[in-house]
N, C-alpha and C positions, 0 to 999 in steps of 0.2 A: 559490436556489442549485442548481446542476446538478452531477451526478456521473457519472463514467465509470470503468469498470474496463478497463484495457488489458492484455490477456493473459487467456486463458480456459481455463487448465489447472486443476489441482486447487485452487490458491490463489485464482485468479480466480473460480472457481465457488463456493468457500467464502465469499468476500466477497459475491458476488451473493446467496447464500442469506441472509446477514446483512441485506442490504437488503430482500429479499423477506419475511423474517420480520416486519420492521417496516412493510411495506407502502409502502416508499419506492421511488421510481423511480430507476433507474440504467441508463445505457447501457453496453453491453459491446462491445469491439472487439478485433480482432487484426489482423495484417497480411494475413490471408486475407479472402475475401469473406464478408459476414455470413450468406449463405445456408448456408455450410458449418457454422455452429454455432447456427443459429436454433432448431433443434429442442431442443437442450440448454438454451438460454436459456428457451424457452417452457415446458419441463418444470419449471424452477425457479419460475417464476411470471409473472404478467401485467405486473409492474412492471419486468421485466428486458428491456431493449430492445436487440436486436442492431443495430449500426450499422457503417458503414465508418469506418476510423480517422480519415480527414479530417474527418468529421462529428462523431465522438465527442469529439475533442479540443477541441471548442468549449466543453466543460463548464468550470465554474469550478474544480472539484476533480477531479484525475485520479489514480486509483490505478494505479501502475506495477507490474503483477504478471507481468512477463515475466522471462526469464532475464537475468541481469546483462549479459551480452555483447550482448544485443539492444537495450539502451537507446539507443544512438546512432541506430538506425533509427527509433525512436519520436520521439526529439528532433528529427530532421530533418523530421518531418511538419509542423512549425510553425516559421517563422523566428524568432518571438519569443513567449515564454511569459509576457510581461508580464501581471500581474493574475491569473495562474493559480497554484494550489497543486498541487504534485506530491507524492503520498504514495509514498515509496520502499519498496516491499514486497519488493525484490530481496534476494538474498544472494550476495555475491561470493566464496563459498567456492571455494578452488582458484585464484583469480586472484592472481598474484604482486603483492606490495606494490610491486615495482619498476615494474610496468605501471601502477600507480595513482600513480606519482610519490611514493610514501611517504605519500600522504594516506589518510584514512578513505574507504571505498568511496562513502559517501553524498555526501561533499564533492566527490569526483571526478565522480560522476554529476551532481551539481547544476550543474556547469560546462557540461554539454551542453544543459541546459534554460535557455537564455539568458533572463534577465528573470523567470523563475519563482521561486516560493518553495518550498523543499523541506522536507518533514517525513519523517523516517524513522519507520515505524510498521507495525504489524500483521504484521511479518516474523518475529517470534521464535517464533510458534506453528506447529507442523506443520499441514498442511492438515486433517488429521483432527480436531484440536482446534479450529481456527478454524471448522470446519464445524458444530460443535455449538452449541446454544442457549447464549448466554453467561450465562444465569441458572443458577447452580449452588448447590443446597442453601441458598437464601436469600442467596447472595452473587453477585458478578458476576465473570466472567473478566477478568483484567487484560490490557490491551494497553499496551506501552511506546511512548512517543513521544519523539523528539529532533529539535531544529531549532535553527538559528541565527537564526530569525525567531520571536519570541515570539507575535506575532499569528497567524501561520500555525499554530503549535503549539496555541494556544487554540482556533482554528477547528476543527482536527481532533479535539481533545479533546472539544469540544461534539458533534461528529458521532459520535464513539465512544460517548459517553454515550447519545445518541439511539438508537444501534443496540443498546444494552443492555450495553456493555462498561464496565469501570472503567479509564479512562486514567491512566497514571502518567507524568509528564513527567521525563525524565532530564537535561534541559538541552541544551547545544549538541552538535552532531554530533561534535566532536573531544573532548568531555568525557564526560559520562555516556552519550552516544550510542555510544561505543566498545563498551559492554556488549552492544549488539545488532547489531554489525557483525562479519562474519567477516573474518579477516586471514590471507591465504595459506591454509594448511590447518588453521587453528585457528578455532573458533567463539567469538563473544563470550560472556561468562560468563552472560548472561541468555537466550541463544538456547535454545529448547526447554523453558524453564522455564514450565510451565503453572500459573499462580497464580490464586487466587480471592480477591477482596477483600470483606470483610464490613463494612458500614457500621454504626456504632454506638459 
């Protein structure tokens, strides 16, 4: 299984550090030339590989950590996303529901990634929280996941566990998934809730 993080701002770098902590390899890409962010990637760790977008999106699992309005540019980089899972880490705060045709932002975004499977996840935490070690006082930091594809959700839940997080599946994008999607100028009820799960 191969992984890419598309977008290398605060959230993209926080995700990269989660992979680095675990010693897992992940490609990182933006619409810019990889040389422009290679030093930042190298500083995070040797398993963080800067690549051109066209090469990076060959990965099986692609974390979309760009601004919401940039997603069509990423989607266009591949005519068909068949067989790939896209983890939507974007937040469409301030985007009018009319622009989205009244749909939840993740379902609207999913339409751009033709053939791909979409999982909403890792977006409810601010970068500063996502950046920290997910092991907290004997518990694990929660990440919420939502998808209309159960297999894709299970795949990302397994990855989240592997990275040290406690995944909680909220169900479909238009159901529990609404709790982690912004709508217009209001945030979903679970966005910014930094929770820790204790097993036992």
